[in-house]
N, C-alpha and C positions, 0 to 999 in steps of 0.2 A: 490427541487424546487416545489413550488405550486403557482398557480395563479387562480383568479376567472374568470368565463366566462364574468361577467360584465366588468371587466377591459379589457379583450381581445376585447370586442365589441367596446371599444373606438377607436380601430385601424383597425378593420376589421369586416365586417358584417358576422354574424354567423346565418345561417338558420336552421341547423340541431340541434338535441338534443345533450346534453353533451355526451351521450353514443356513438353517431355516430361520433362526433368529436374525442373522445378519441380513438375509434377503428381505425379511419383513421390515426391519428398521430402515434399510436403504430405500425401499419403495415408499416409505412415509417421510422421506426428507431428512433422515438421520443416517447419512451414508457410511457404510463400513468399507474401509479401503482394503483391509487385509485381515485374514484369519491366521493366527500364529498358534501352532500347537506346541506346548511346552515339552511334550514327550516325544517330539519328532526325533526319530533315530533310536528310540529306546523301546520299540515295540517287542523286541526279542531279548530284552535285558531283564533278568529276574534276580531275586535275592537268594543267596545260598550260604550255607554254613560250612566252614572248613572242618571236616571231621578228623582228618589225618594229614600230616605233613612228613614227607621223607626226603632225604637229600637225593639229588640226581646222581646216578652211578657214574656218569661220565663228565660231570661238571661240578666245579666248586661253588658256583654262584646260582645255579638253578635249583628250584624246589619242585617236587611232585606232590600236588595237593589232591585230596579226595574230598569232593564237595557234595553236600546234600542239597538238592534243588527241589525237594518236596516230592521226589519220585522214589520208586522202589529201589532203584540202583543208584549208586554213587557215580558222580561224573569226575573224570580225571582231567586235571588241567595243570600244565607245567608253567611256572612263572619265574621271573628273575627278581621279583620284588622282595625286599628284605623285611618289610614291616608287617607281614602276615603271621598270624599265630593260630593254633588249633582253637576252635570255638568262635573265631571271628565270623561275623556275618558281613558279606561283601556283595556288591553288584556283579552279576555274571552275564556276559554277552554270550548267548548260545550260538552254535554253528548256524550260519545263514543270516545272522543279523548284520545290519549296516549302521555303524555308530554315527553320531552327529558330525564327527570330523571326516566322514567318508570312508573310514576303515571298514573293510569287509572281513568277517570272521568265518573261517573255514577249518575243517579238520586238518591236522598236521602233526609232524613229529619234530621234537626238539632233541637233538643228539640221540635219536633212535627211540625216544619215549613218546607215545601218542599223547596228543593234547586236544581235548574236545571243547574248545571254547576259550574264553579269556576273562580273567578278573579285571575290573576296570578302575582307572584312576578318576579323580574329579575332572581333570582336563578332558579325558576321553568321553565323559558324559556331558561335557559342556555346562557344568554347574559352577556356581560361584565358589571360589576357593578362599574367600576372605574369612579369617577366623579359624581356619583349619590348622591342625598341627603340621609342622614342616614335613614330617614323614608321610602324611597323607596328601600333601600338595604334589609331591613327586612320586609317591608310591600308590598302593591300592587304597581306595576309599573304604573306610571302615564304618559300617552302619551301626546304630545303637543295638545293644544286646537283646532288647525285647522286640526287635523287628521280626515279624513272621517270615518264614522261609518259603520260597516257591511262589511269592507274589510278584507282580510287575514292579520293577525297581522304580518306575515313575511314581507309583503310589507311595512307596516307602520314602521317596525323596520329596514328595509334595509336588511333583511335576505333572500330575494327571489333571492338567488344566488347559483351557483354551483362552487365548487373549484376542480380543477384538480391537482392531486399530481403526479409529474413526477419522474421517476427513470432514470435520464439521464446518458449516458455513458460519460466518461471523455473527449472524443474527440469533443463532441458537445457543446463547450463553448458558441457558439452563442445562444443556446437555454436556457441559464441561464438568460434570460431577457424576459419581457412580449412582447416586440416588436419582439424578435427572434421567440417566439412561434407564434405570430400573423403572421409573415412572412411565417412560415410553413403552417399555416391554409390558408392564401391567395393563396399560390402556389397550395395547394391541391384542393381548391374549386373554383379557378378562380376568386376570389373576388379581389377588389382593396385594397391595403394596404394604410392606412392613417397615415402618419407620423405627429407627433405634430410639429407645427410651433415654432421654437426655436429662439427667439429674446428677448432682454431685454432693457428697457429704463435705460440709465446710467445717473442718475440725481444728483449724489453726485459731489461736486465741484472738488475733487481731482482725480488723476488718480491712478490706482492700482499700477503702477510702482513706484510712489512717496511714497506710503504708506507701501509697503512690498517688500521683496526681496526673491526670491527662486533660488535654484541652485542644480546641480547634481554633486556629487563627484564620486560616484560609477556608472559610465556609463554602466558597464556591468550588473548591477543589476536594473537599472532604465532607461528605454528607453525614457520616456517623463514625464514631471512634469508641470502641469498647475494650475493656481490659479486665483480667483477673490476675491475682497475685498468688503464686505458689511458694510454699515454705518447705523447709527440710527436704530439699530436692536431692535425690540420689541418681546421679548420672550412671547409666548402665546400658548394655545392649538391649534392644527391643525384643519382645517375645517373637517366637518363630512365625506366628500367624500374621503379625503386623509386617514382618520382613517379607513374607510371601506375598502379601497384598501389595506392598510397595514395589516389589520386584516385578509382579505382573503388570504394574502400571509404568514400568521403566524407570523407577526411581531407586537410587542406592540408599540402603540403610546407613545411618550415621550413629545416632544414639537415641535413647528413648524419647527425650524431649523434642528433638528436631524431627524424629520420625513421626511422632504423634501430630505435630503441626502439618506435616505433609499428608498424613493419613486423613486428617479432618478436611484439609483443602480438597483432596480428591473425593472424599465422601460427600461433603456438603456443597462443594464448589466455592467456598469462602476461604481465601488465603489468610493465613495467620503468620505472626512472627513472634519469636520468643527472645526476650532480652535478659541478659544477666542483670538481675536487680541491683547488685552491688556495683556494677560498672556504669549504671545510669546516673549521671550527675543530678543531684537533687531528687532522685527517684521520681522524676517528672518527665512526661513525654507530651510534646505538642506537635500537631500537624500544621506546618506553616510553609510558606514559600522560602526557598533558599535565598541567601544573600549573595549577590554577585561576587565571585572570587573566594567564596567560602570553600573550605577543604572538607572532603569526606573520604575516609578510608573504609572501603567496602570489603565484604567478606571474601572476595576473590583476591584480596591483598593488592588492590589497585588504589592509587591515590587519585581522586577525582576532584576537579575544580568546578564549582557551580557557575552557571552563566546568569542565574537569577530567576528563571521561570520554573525551576524544578520544584516539586513538592517533596519535602523531607519530614521525617519524624525526628524532632530534636529534643535533647534533654535540656537542662538549665544552662548548659555551657556551649554545646556544639551539636551538629547533626549526629544522630545515632543510627540513621538508616535512610536509604533512598526509598521513599514511600512506594510501595507496591512492586518494587523491583528487586532490591537486595538490602540486607541489613548492614550495619557497620561492624568492622572487625573488633573494635574495642568492647562492644557489648555482646560478643559472640558467646554462645553456650559452650562451656569447656568442662573438663572433669572436675574442676574446682568450683563450679557453680553450685550455690546452695539455695538461692532464691531466684525466682523467675517472674518477669512480667509478661503475661501472654496478651498479645494485642491482635484485634481484628477490626478492620475498618472498611469503609466504602469510599473509594477514591474516584476522581474524575478520569474516565477512560482516555479521552484524547490527550490529556496532560501526561499520563503514564506512557501512552504510545509514543508521543513526541520525545520524551526524555529517553525512553529505551532505545529509540531509533538513533538519536543523536550520539549516545555513548556506545552504541553497538552491543547492548546487553539486554537480552531477552530471557525471561525465566517463566516457569510454570505460573507463578503469581501474576507477573505482568500480563501474560496472555489472557488471563481471566479478567483482570481489571480493564484491559483494553476493550473487551467485549461487553463488559458490564456485569457487576455482581449484584445479588439480592441483598440490599442493605438491611433487610429485616432479619438476616441470619447471623449478624455479628455476635450477638450475645449467646445464641445457641452454639456458635462455633467455639468460642472460648470456653464455654461450659462443657461442651463435648470433649475438648482436649483435656481439660482438667479432670473430667470423669475418667477417661482412659488411663491417665497417669496415676490417679488414686487407685484404680483397680489393679494396676501393676505394683502398687506399694512404693511408688517412686516419689511421693510428695504428700503434703497436706495442703489444704486450700483455705485461703483467707475468706472471711465472710463477705458476701456481696459481690456485685459486679459494678465496676465504674463504667458508666455509659453516657457519652456526650452525643446528643441527637438534637441539633438545633431546630431542624425543620422536618417534621414527620412527613413521610411519603403518603400521599393520598392514592388510594387504589383507582385504577382505570375502570370505568363503568361504561359498557356498551349496550346498545339495544339492537335486536335484529328480528326479522321474521323468517320462518322456514321457507316461505315462498320466495323471498328475495335470494336466499342462499341457494335454493334449488335452481332458480333461473341463472344464477352466476356460475354454478357448477355444471349444470346440464344433466343432473341425475335426480330421479324422483325419490328423495330420502325423506322419511317421516320426521316431523319436528321432534317427537319423543326420542328418536334415535340420536338426533343432533345433540339434544340436551344431555342425554346419557353419556355420549362420547366426550363432550366438553367436561362433564363432571369427573370422568375418569382421569382427566389431565389436571385436575385441581381447580377448575373454574367453578365459581359459585353461580348457578343458573336458577333464575326465578321466572316462573311463567306469569306473564302479564295478561295474556288473552289467548284467543285461539291461535295457536302456533306462533305466538310472539313472545319474545323472551328478553329479560334483562340479565346481563352477565357482568359479574365482577371478576376482573382478570387477576390471577394470582401474582404475587409480588415477583416471582422468579421469571415471569414471562413478559419482560419489558419489550419484546418485539411485537406484541399484540396491542395495537392502538386503534385499529379501524374495523369496521364491519367486514371489510374484505379479508382481514386477517382471520376473523372467525370462520369465514367461508373456507379459507385455506385449511384451517385445522380440521373442519368437518370433512373436506375432500380427502385429505391425506389419511385420516383414520378410516374413512369408508373404503379407501383403496383406489388409487388412480387407475389401476388396471380393471376396476369394476365399473368405471365410467365409460360408457360407449362413445366411440369416436363418431362424430357427425360432421359432414361437410357444411361449411357456413352457407347460409342462404343470403341472397342479395343479387342485385343487378350486376352483370358483368361489364366491366369498363376497361378499355384498353389502357394499359400502363404507359406513361410517357413522362419525360422529364419536363420540368417547368421552364418557362422563359428564363428565369434567373439561373437555373442549373445549366441550361444551354449556354448562357452568357459566360458563366464561370468556366465552362469547358473551352469556350472560344478564347478566353483570356489566357488560359494555360497553354493552349496550342500556339497562340501568337508569341508568347514569351519564349517558348521552346524553340520556335522557328527563328527567333532573334538571337539564339545562341545562349540563352540563360537557362539555369538549372533550378528546378523547384526544390525548396527545402521543406521539410516537415518538422514542426516544432511543437513543444508543449505550450499550453495556454497559461503558463505560470511566470511570475516575475517577483520582484522584491523591491523594497525601498532602496536598497543599495544600487540596484540597476537603474532606478530613476535618478539617483544621485549621479551615477556615472554618465547618464544621458544628459544631465544638466536640466532636468525638468524643474521649473519654478515651484516654490513651495505652495503657491496658491493656485497652481494649475489643476484643472479638472482631471488630468491624467493621473494625479496622485490619489484621487478618490477611488482606489482600487478595492475590490471585494476581497476580504480575508478568507482563507480556506480553513475550515474547521479542522480537517485532518490532512495536512499537506503531506505529499509523498516524501518531501525532504524539507528540512528547516531552512534551506537556502532559498526556496521559492514558495513563500507562504501566501502570495497574492495572485489574483487573476489579472492578466495583462490588459492594459488599456491602449496600447500602441504596438504595432508590428515592428517598429524600429528597434526595440529591444531584442526581438528574436533574430532579425537579420544581422544585427551587429554582434550578438553573442555567437552566432554560428560563424560569422566571418572571423571573429577573434579566435575561435576554436580551430579553424582551418589555418590561420596565419601562424598560430602557435606550433602547428605541425608542418610548417614550411610550405603550405599550399597558398602561395601569395597571389595567384591570379584567379579572381573570383567574379562570377556573374550569377547572382542569386535572385530569386523572387519567391514570394510567399503570398498565398491567398488564404486567409484564415480569419476567424472572428476575433473581435475584442469585445470587452464587456464593461458596461457602465451601470452602476447601481442607481436606482431611482432615489434611494435614501440609504444612509448608513446609521445603525446596523440594518442589514437587508431584511425586509419584511415581505417583499414580493419579487417576482422574477426580474432579473436585470435586463437592461436594454442591450441587445446584441447588434453589433455592426460588423459587416463583412468588409475587411480591408484588404488592400493590395499594396505590397511593398516590394522594393527591389534594391539591389546593391551591386555596384561594380567597383573593383579595385585591381591594381596590378598592371600587367602589360596589355597593350591594345591588341596585339597579335600573338598567336602561339609561337614558342621558340622554334625557329627554323633557320636554315642557312641564308634564306632570301628575305628575312624580316629584320626590322630594327628593334631596338629595345624601348620604343616609345611607350609611355604610360598613358592610361586612359585619363580623360579630363572631363570637365563639366559638359562639354558639347557632345561627347560620346553618349553620356547618359541622356542628354536632351534629345539626341537623335533617336535613341532607343524608344524614348517616351513618345516622340512625335510619330514614329512608325507604328507603335502600338496603338495610339489613338486613331490613326488612319485606318488600321486593320479592323478595329472594332466598330468603326463608324461614327466616331466623335469628331465633328468638324467645326470650323469657324470659331475657334477659341482664340484667346489672346494670351500672350506670355508677358508677365510683368515682374519687376523686381519684388522680392519679398523678404521677410525676416522670420527666422525660426530659431528657437533657443538652442537647438543642437547643431545648427549649420553655420557655415562660415559667412560673415557679413560680406555682401557684395557678390557672393557666389550662391545665392538662393533665389529661386524663381517660383512664381505661382502661375499655373495654367488655369485660366478662368473662362467661364461661360457666363456673361453678364456679371453679376456680383458673386456668383458661386465659384469657390475654388475647387476645381476638379482634380488637381494634383499639386503636390508640393515637391520641389526638386532642389537639390543642392549638394554642396560638398560638406561632409561632416567636419565640424570645427576640430582643429588639431588637438585641442585639450580633451574633447570628448573621445576622439580616436585613441588618444594616449590612455585615457581612463579604461578603455576596453583592451588595451595592450596591442594596438595596431599602429605601427610606425610608418604608415604610408597614406597617401591621399585616398579617401573613400567617398564615393558619390552614391546618394540614395534618393529614392522617391517614395511617397506614400499617397494612396488614393482610397476613396470610399467606393466600393463596388456599386452600391445602389445609386449613387450620383452619376457614375459613368453610364449605368443602365438607363437612367432617366434621360440623358442627353444623347444617347447613341441614335444614329439614323437607322430606323428599322427596315426601311425599304430602299434598296439600291436602285439607282436609275442608270440606264445605259445610254451613252451619248456616242453618236457616230464620230469617227475620226474626221478631223477638219480637212476639207477639200482645198482650202485656199491657204496660201503661204502666210506666215506670221511676219510681223515687222518688229524691230527692236530699236530702242534708243538707250544710250547710256547717260545716266544722270549722276554727276559728281558734285557734291555740295559740301560746304563747311558748316558744321552745326556745333552747338554747345556740347562739351565732352560728357556732360551728364545726361544727355538725351538718349533714350533707348531706341533700339532698332524698331521695336513694335510700334512706338509712337510715330516714327517716320513712315513706316509702312501703312499705318492706319490713314494718315493724311494722303499718301499717294493713292491708295485704293479708293478713297472717297472721291477724289478728283480725277480719277483715271478715265472716266467715261464708260460707255457701254462696250467698247472694244478692248478695254484693259483686261489682261488675263493674269497678271501677277508681276511681282518685283523680286529680283534675286540680288542679295548683297554679295558683291564679289571683291570688295576692297575696303579696308579700314586702316587709316594711317594717322598717327600722331607723332610729329617730329619737328625738325628744325624749320621746315618750310611752312609749318602750320603754327599760328600764334597760340600762345599759352591759353588753356581753357577751351580750346577748340579741337575738333577732329574732322578728318576728311572721310566721307563715306561715299562709295560708288555703287550704283545699282544698275542692273540690266532691267529695262522695262519692256514687257512683252505685250503686243497688241495683235489681235486677230479677229476676223469676222467669220461667221459660219456660212455666209451666203455671197461673199464677194472678196475680191482682193482689195485691200486698203490702199488708198492713195497717200502720198507723202503729206499732202495738205491735211488729211484727216488725222494722221498720226502726229504731225507737228502741232496741230491744235490741241490735242489731248496732252501732249508733252508740255505745251505752254501753260495749260491750266494747272498741271501738277507743279511746275516750277513756281508759278505765281503763289499757289497755296503754301508751298514749302517756304517761300520767302516771307509771306505775310504771317503765317501761323507758327512757323518754327524758327523764324529769323535766320533762315539759311542763306548762304551766299553761294552762287554758282561758281564752280572752279572751271577755268578754261582748260 
């Protein structure tokens, strides 16, 4: 947003310098990013009249001019321009000036004739050449005949102005207008704000309602829709004062109708659009949702195809404009336009933002709708535009305004006490001063009691909804630099991380030590990602929270699982030929308590990991073996040991995204502490990964609950261990965990563990069976075990395996 000081002075008296005004605005939360002086480089350029021209004695193309610069003596300047004549008034750069293009002017001689300055072209003055005669575009710029001589050229050219460039925050939509900025200046300086008188003579014989029809179908996306009809329109260039105002705001003048819509948008903050009345089918405009696949030819000569959620302004046959962003080419204002429908509306900001982002088309209008416009201004805006065009003699106006306003906006009413505001701000400000400050901003303040007030918030301040916002308004007008800094009072407490934070750090360090790389990902996902992951339609994972204003339309939901994040990152790496990956992520997922969301969602901190590709880095002494299920299982087992989770079981499991038979649950009692498995080939293909992928997912709080918080140190055994080998035939469907559970239960007090060292299924083993061989370890802390003690424990194990598992001992 940028606006000139000259334009601001139309509405409020400004006594201070531009720098002073910019500083005061910035200190009150309306930051001025830059101050641009339109006359920069023209400080020593003045107007002069050519009194006499003589040919150069030694040149056929040079002229010697004598110029009156408002001094007693004439100034001699030699020029090669052919478009100058005696009596012309021209801009003259005096000796010592530095022009906007960096050219330095000094005394000199041209073919022996002294020249004391330079007559300037439009390009050398950095002014707009549009509309100038060809001879002035490339030759000397000729000023009007009635231009005074000897005055600064910046004054004569209308460049004696200063432009303020603002970097406004999104919540201050009211300041995206000249009157909004002027209102702030008036409140800061105590000056009176001058509003333009908005009224128009309706001299056309017809009424607007007879000539046109407007309607709203998508009431949730368009709160108000207003229009006027202009007749006998004469398309012409705009007056110089409007061109200057637009130029100061960084907008190029086009023609009087379009320029007036831009002028009113900048003045009042309400975007407008002008339609060629005769090009609007049925002379009807409706604010509705676009139909999927519908075509719209916009003013930038681009053919756009709707996806179905855009808001469009449509005539009786087709879309005539992309609401709040850009109009349609067919209804463009042209030199042949004779009647115009002027439209102003209040559109749903998030919808405009989403559409503008998706098509990559942002405009001055869309930027204002995205931040929110004052819906009470639509009628004033179309009337103001009609008024300006009538004053230019550019049209007549049909009687009345067509205004569709289904649900009137109710004003926000707040109550506050001066005491509460003082306590929140930390400054002793009288209640009367607070009330006066708020009134200067347009708030209606009613005193209810001793320093207690009832405030009606003006329609243009949609950002003020709480008492805290009232306190902020008081503080910024009082001046943050006037509020004394004070150290907070309170008991000093040593800062430290929580147990949960320490645990998360431990998990990160452990995974890093296991050779894995942490990924950082956004907490966003989409229905398409759920589809690729194979999430069932009735799964709680699909109950994701929608984002009101997503950063991109590809990810409009908050994630409910980390598997989407690790798989998308893996797919991104694989697409770039980074095939060997070991990733982990520790991040939250979110589950709503109900949809639509009415309270804070439930947040779970999850841990996920992924491996794929080669087991070892490429080297001359390594093979090309790929990671498998047991690589991931080993990583998970070492991780659980490192963080202190012990005595868990591993069981077969089933997961919608994982391969049947290659999925396992790590369990403590009935609680699943980790899910591990190979991603199903179909799911991997959905993500564009053509190799085996292994993942796990865990809940951090469950791990924290089962971790062993205190470590015990045991002395190394003094006495030797004894081992026995147990080779048995068991059913092929029996899991190792089930066998080890039976062995451990019957192993006795000296049993220290079992290690599986062989599994065989082949010709020597009958169908439906498998051979499994275990090393059984026995050891005592206070003696050397005898063979009899070990054999007795071995016999108990074998008997339990035979009776409970129907195992057969292999010789």
